[in-house]
N, C-alpha and C positions, 0 to 999 in steps of 0.2 A: 773123959768123954767116951772112951771105949766102954766104960762100965755102963753108961747110959745106953749105948747102942746095944750092948749085950742084953741088958735088962729088957729093952724094948723088943729085941728080936726073940726073946724067950716068952714074952707075954703077948698073946694075940690081941687082947683088948688094947694094950698100949700100942701095939703095932697099928691097929686100925686108928687109934687116936692120933698117933704120930703121922699116919698117912693122911688123916683128915687135917691135921695141923699143917702138914707140908702142903696139902692141896689148898688150905686156906691161905697159907703164906704165899703160895704161888698165885692164888686168886688175887690177893691184895697186891702182890708185886705186879701181876698182870694189869689190875685196875690202875695202879700207880703209873705203870709204863704206858698204858693206853691213855690215861689222863695227861701224862707228860707229853706224849706224842700229839694228843689233841691240842694241848696248850701250845706246843711248838708250831703245830699246823696253823692254829688260829693266830699265833704271834706272827708267823711268816705271812699269813694272809693279811693280817693287819698292816704289817710293814709294806707288803706288796700293794695293798689297797692305799695306804698312805702315800707310797711312792707314785702309784697310778694317779691318785688324787692330785698330788703336786704337779705331775706331768700334765694332767688334764687341766689343772688351774693355769699352768703356764700356757698350754694350748689355748685355753679359753681367753686368757689375757692377750695372747698373740692374735687370736681371731677377733677379739673386741677391738684391738688396735687396727687390725686390717679392715674390720667393718667401719671403724671411724674414718680410716683413710679412704675407704670406698665411698662413705657418705660425703666426705669433703670433696673427693674427686667427682662424685655425682653432682654435688652442688656446683662445682666448677664447670662441669659439662653442661648442666642446665643453664648456667649463666652464659657459657659460650654458645649454647644453642639459642638462647634468647637473643644474644648479640648477633648470632648468625642470622636469625630471623629478621632482626633490625637491618643488618647489612644486606640481606636479600631484598628487603623492602626498598632500601635506599638504592640498591642496584637496579631494581625494576623501575623505580622512579627515574633514575639516571638514564636507563635505557630508553624510557619513554621520551625524556627530554632530548636524548641523542637523536632519536628517530624524528622528533619534531624539529630539532635543529637542522638535521639533514634535509628534511622536507623544505624548511625555510631556505636553507643554503641552495638547494636545487632550484627553488623559485627565484632566489636572488641571482643565481648563475644564469637562469633563463632570461631574467630581466636584463642582466648585464650583457648577455649575448645580443639581445634585441637592441639594447642601448648602443652597444658597440657597432652593430650593423647600421643603426640609424646614424650614428656618428660618422661612420665611413661614408654613408650616402650623403650626409650633410657636408662632409669634407670634399667629396667629389663635386657636389653641387656648388660648394664655395669655390673650388678650383675652377669649375666651368664658368661660374659667375664672375670670378676674378679675371679669367681670360677674356670673357665677353666684355667686362668693364675695361680691361686694358685696351682691347680692340676699339671699343667705343670711345675711350679717352683719347686714343691716337686719332680716331676719326674726328672727334670733337676738336682736337688741337688743329688737325688739318683743315677742318671746316672753319674754325676760328681764324686760322691764318688766311684761308681763301676769302673768308668774310672781310678780314682786315684789308686784304689786297683789293677786294671788290669795293669796299668803302672808300679806300684811297682812290681807286680808279673812278668810283662814282663821284667822289668829291672833285676829282680833276675834270671829269666829264661835266659835272654841274658847273664848275668854274668856267669851263670852255663854253658851256651852253649859256651861262649868264654873260660871259664875255661876248659871245656871238649875239645874244639877244640885245645887249647894249649896243653892240656894233650895228645890229639890224635896226634897233630903235634909233640910233643916231643916224644910220644910213637912211631910214625912212624919214626921219625928221629933216635930214638934209635934202632928201628928194622932195619932200613936201615944201620945204622952204625953197628949193630950187623950182619947183613947179609953182608955187605961190608967187614967186618973184617973176616968173615968166608969165604968168597969167595976168 
């Protein structure tokens, strides 16, 4: 190899040719190295892109699951909202019925208070009438007793009167008969 190097160093044409050969070899090596670097870069980019794509696919799948979960939750919320609307409507109806029932109850309480007042008045009237009845009953009993006594007394008087009338009639008849005999 030393011989070749000496032969090339003595001949300028060979030196230029060797320099061009070395430059060509360096150029080819440079092209191969650059191509190799590019291949590595593209390979790394492909790996990174593939890894990124896998991560993105995983994220997309997770996001799709989350979207599905959100859709389900949205459907549930909409159903709860419709149930809430129904419940709200029933609550309003119930409140109306409650107000109406309270009005009816207050009217019934007023009527009850009036009825209780009337009842109290009637009870007082009944007590007054009962007392008046008791008084009148006692008076009636007293009057009946007096009436019985007076009847008995009247009957005695009538008997006395009848007895006296008979006696007078007999006495008059005796006087007439004594006057008729003396005449």
